[in-house]
N, C-alpha and C positions, 0 to 999 in steps of 0.2 A: 358812818362816823359822826356822832352828834355830841356836842358839848352844851346842849341846852341846859340851863340852870347852873352851869359851872362858871367859876370866876378864875381867870388866869392873870398872873402877875409876870410881866415880861420886862427884864432889864435890858438896857442898851437898845431900846426900841425906836430910837429916833432915825435909824438908818440901817441899811444892810440886812443881815440875817435876822436881827431882832425885829426890825420893822416887818419883814415878810412873815415871820412867825406870828406876830400879832394879827396881821391881816388874815392869815390862814385860820387861826383859832377863832377869830371873830366870825369869819365866813361860815365856820362849822357850828356857830351858835353860842360860843362862850362870850361872857362879858369880860372885856380885857382892860386891865389896869396897866398902862404903858408908862415906863419911867426912863429917864435919862437926864442929862444936865441941860440939854437944849429944849427949852419949853416950847419955843416957836415951832420946831419940827414936830414935836409931840402933838401940838394942837392941830397941825396939818394932818397928821395921821388919824387923830380922833375924828376930824371932819370927814376924812375919806371913808372911815369905817361906818360912821353914822349915815352918811349919804348912801352907802350900799345897804343900809337897813340893819346894821349891827349896833352893838353897844360897847362903848369904851370911855375911859376917863384917863386924863393925863396928870402925872405927878412929877414935878421937877425933883431930881434926887441925885446926889453924889453917892454912888453905891459904896464908896470906900469910907464913908463917914458913918460910924456906928450909931450915933444918936439920930442922924437923919434917917437911917434905915429903920430903926425901931419906931420912930414917929410916923414915918410914911406907911409902914405896915399897919399900924394902929388906925391910921386915917382911912386906908383902903378897906379894912374890915368894917369900920364904922360906916363907911359910905356905901360899900357894895355888899356887906353882909358876911363875907368869908373870903378865903383864898383856897382854891382847890388845886390849882396848877401853878407851879413856879418854874419859870424858864430863866436860868442864869446865863445870860448871853453877853453882858457887858465885858468889853475887852479892849485893850490898847496894845500898841507895839512901841518899843524904843530900841530899835535894832543897832547893834554894834558888836564887834568882836569882843570877847570877854576880857581880853587884856587891856582894852581901852574903855570898857563899859563903866560909866559913872554909877556910883552907889545909888544916887537919886533915881536913875533910870531903872535900875534893878528893883528898887523899892516900889516905884510907881506902878510897874507892870504887875508885880506880885500882889500889890494892894488892890488894884482894879480887877485883875483876872481871877485871883484865887481867894483873897481875904473877903472880898465882897460877896462871893458865893457862900462862904461860911456865915457871914453876917445875915444874909437874906434867909438862908436855910434855918438858922437859929431863931430868927424872928417869926417865921411862918409855921414852924413845926408845932408849937403849942395848940394852935387852932386846928391843924390837921389831925393831931392826936385826939382831940375832943370829938371831931366828926368821924374819926376812924376811916378816913379816905384822903388820899393825896397823891399827887404826881410831882416829883422833882426832876427836872431835866437840866443837866449842865452841858453847855456848849464847850467842848474841849477842842482838840485839833490834832491832825495827823502829826504835827511837829511835837506834840506831847508824847507821841508813841515812837517816833524815829529820830527826833532831834533835828536841828537845822543850824548850820553855821551862821553866826551873827545874830542868833536869837536865843541865847542861853537863858535869858530872863523869861521870854515868852514860852519857850519849850518847857522850862521848869514849872511855870505857872499852870500850864495845861496838863502836864504830867501829874502835878499835885491835885488838879481838879478831878482827874480820873481816880486817884487814890481816895479822895474825899467822897466821890460818888459811891465807891464800894463800901466805905466805912458807914456812911449814912444808910445805905441799903440794909446793912446788917442791924443797925440800931433801931430802925422804925418799921421793918418788914412785918412784924407781928401785929401792927395796927393798920394793916391794909394800905400802907404808904409805900410806893415804889420810888426808887431813885436810880436814874440811868443817865448816861452821857451820850451825846452825839459828837463824833469826831469828824468834822469836815476836812476834806482835802483842799485842792485849789478851787476856790469858789470866787466867782466874779462879784466883788463888792468894792466899796470905796477904799477899803484897806488894801486891796490888791491892785487897784486901778493905777497906782503910781509906779508899779513895777515895770522894768524895762521890757521891751519887746523880745529881746534876746533871752531874758530870764523866762518869759512866758513860753517861748518856743521850746526851750529846754525842758520846762516843767511838763508841757503837753506830751512830749516824747516819752515821759515816764508813766503816763496814764493809759492803761490798756483800752479804755473807752475812747481815747483820742480826742477828748474835749475837756474844756474847763466846766466845772459845775455851776449851777445857778442857786441863788438863795432859796428858791422854791424847792429845790431838792432837799435842802436841810429842813425847811419848814414842814415838808411832808413826813420826814422822819420824826420830828418833834411831835407832830399831830398824832402819829401812830402811837408813840410811847406814852402820850397823855391820855390815850383812849382806853376804853374798857377792853379792846382787843388785845392790849398789851398787859393785862392784869397779872399775868404770871411771869412777867419779865422784870427783873430788878438786878441792880449791880452790874448791868451790861453796858458795853461800849459799842454803839452802833456806828460803824464806819460808813461815811458818805464821801467817798474819795475816787470813784471811777475805777477802782482796782489798783490805785497807786501804791497802796500798802496791803499786802496779803500775809496771812499766817498769824 
């Protein structure tokens, strides 16, 4: 699996799954444009990639801001020449039972988790169409497939991301551009670190493999879908959940 000569654009890359995806793609030879709001963490990531012999550049970006997305994509293309691979990973949670959920928390989660993916896809597609090659990979969630109490906003955003994936796959498939989703289950990240031990134990009991996943498990799935080995796969949701959801 080689991404030599490819340029990848990874959102939410300052930590967790996004950071690991950026490291994996860079390790496989891609030049990686990493974006997030925390520029300091992005610079640390770029330093780690370059120290390991890879190539990367950091761009501070609020992915929910349409004008920032458009400007950043133009800057990346001007600086790195193109964008071949887009990984829409940026995501937040604002958990609450729906009867108590504030409209602002609903809007914030939908804006960051779903609308940002639409904005980034819309911004990169023209260049992918011209080069007649592209890989778009959206990081969904098992909770977009099975729901989760207290996460109506998060579950809705991830379910929407799956629908968006399939629609885009149909729109751009004739130009050799694939669009797929990866749906992680219970993965050890900063987002899950705050969960109670009781919740963790309950979750593990529902996982046939009997363990929590690692961000590297998700990054491997992303790398596969971005590769030429997956050239005949599009509109697909690749579950990375230890068997927690089957069927």
